[in-house]
N, C-alpha and C positions, 0 to 999 in steps of 0.2 A: 317188109326190109328186110333184105338179108342180115344176119350176124356174121362179124368175120372177128376171127380170132388169132392172136400169132403167138404162137410158143417160140421164146427166146431161147439159147444157148445160155449157160452160165454168163454175168456179167459182172464188171465192178459195181456199177450202181443199176436203177431201173431201166435206164433208158440206153445205158449204155453209151451216150453222149458225155464223156467225162473225161478225166484225164490228159497227159499231155500232148495225146496223138487221137482225134475226132476222125473219129471213123466216117466219110462221108454217107455211107450207106446207112448207117445208123442215123445221122442226122436226118436223110431225105425221109426214113419210114417214122422219125418222130414229128416229122412237118405235117407229113400225110397224114397220120394220126389226129394230131392236135386241129387240124384243117377239118377233118371228117367232125370230129365230136363237136365242132364249132356248128357244124350243118343238122347236128343234133342226132346224128347216123350212130350206131352202137357200133365200137370195135373195141375189143379187149386185148392185153399184151399179156401175158403172162410170162415171168423172170423163173428160170430155173432155179437161181441163186436166189432170189428171196420169197418165192411159191414154188417151191417142191410138189408139196401137196396138189395144187392143181394139176399137175402132170401125172399124177396118181389119180388122181378122182376121174380124170377126161380118160375113158375105155380106148379112146380111138390113139388118143397121145400115148396110154401107157403100152399099148400093144406095140404101137409103133416103135416105141423104145427098145422095149424090149426085143425085138425082133432085129433092128437097124442100128439101135447105139444112138446115143448121144450125139453123133455126127452128121445126123439126119436133120438138127436142127439149125436156122429154123422153119418152123414147119405154119403153115398157114391152114385154117380150117376156114370153112364156108359153109353155112348152115350145119355145122357138126361133121362135113367130110373134107378129108382133104386135099387141097386144091394148088398148094406148093411145097416143096421141101428144101432142104437144102439152103436156100436165100429167101429174101425177102420178095416177094410180090412187086413188081412194077408199078408205076403209076396207072396206066393204060390196063393191067390185071385188074386193079383195083374199079376203076372206070368202069368195066367190063360187067364185073360179079355184082355191083351195084349200079350199074344202068344210070351211072351220075358223070358229072366233068367237074374233076379236081382243080381247083385255083391254090396251086402252091406255088407260085413264084417266089425264087428266091429274092433276098433283100437286095437292093440295088448295092453294088460298088462303091468305097468311098471316092472314087473319080467318076463317079457316074454322077455325082452329085456338087452344088454347087456351094456346099458348105463351108463355111472360114474356120479360123480359130475359136471363133466362138461355140461352134457345135450346131449352129441350127442356119439356115436357108434365108437367105435376102431375096 
C-alpha cells in the first residue's frame, strides 16, 4: 500500500477547518483523509504551525522549502516523492495513487430530508 503525506501551510488549527469562515477545500481534504483512515489506509497530515520539526526532518520537504519557499505548500508526497504542490490533491488523484474508490459523499442538505421540528425523520 502506498503512503501519502500532506504537508500543510501554517493554519490556525490542525485541520484548518475552524473559524468563522470554513474553506471548503480544507473541509473536503479532511473528509477524504477521514474516509481513508476508516479504510485502514495510512495517510498523514503535517501542519507547519504545530509540527514544524516534521518539515525539517523530511529531507524532500526541507529542500523544497529552502528552494521554493512556504508558498509551495501544501505539498503531497506519495511514497516519499513529490506528487503535487501548491494545492491539495483531488479525490481522483488520490484514487489513482492508491488504486481505490473513495466514498466521500457530502451529507444530505436539510431540505433533502424529511426531518421535522423534532430533528428526526419519520
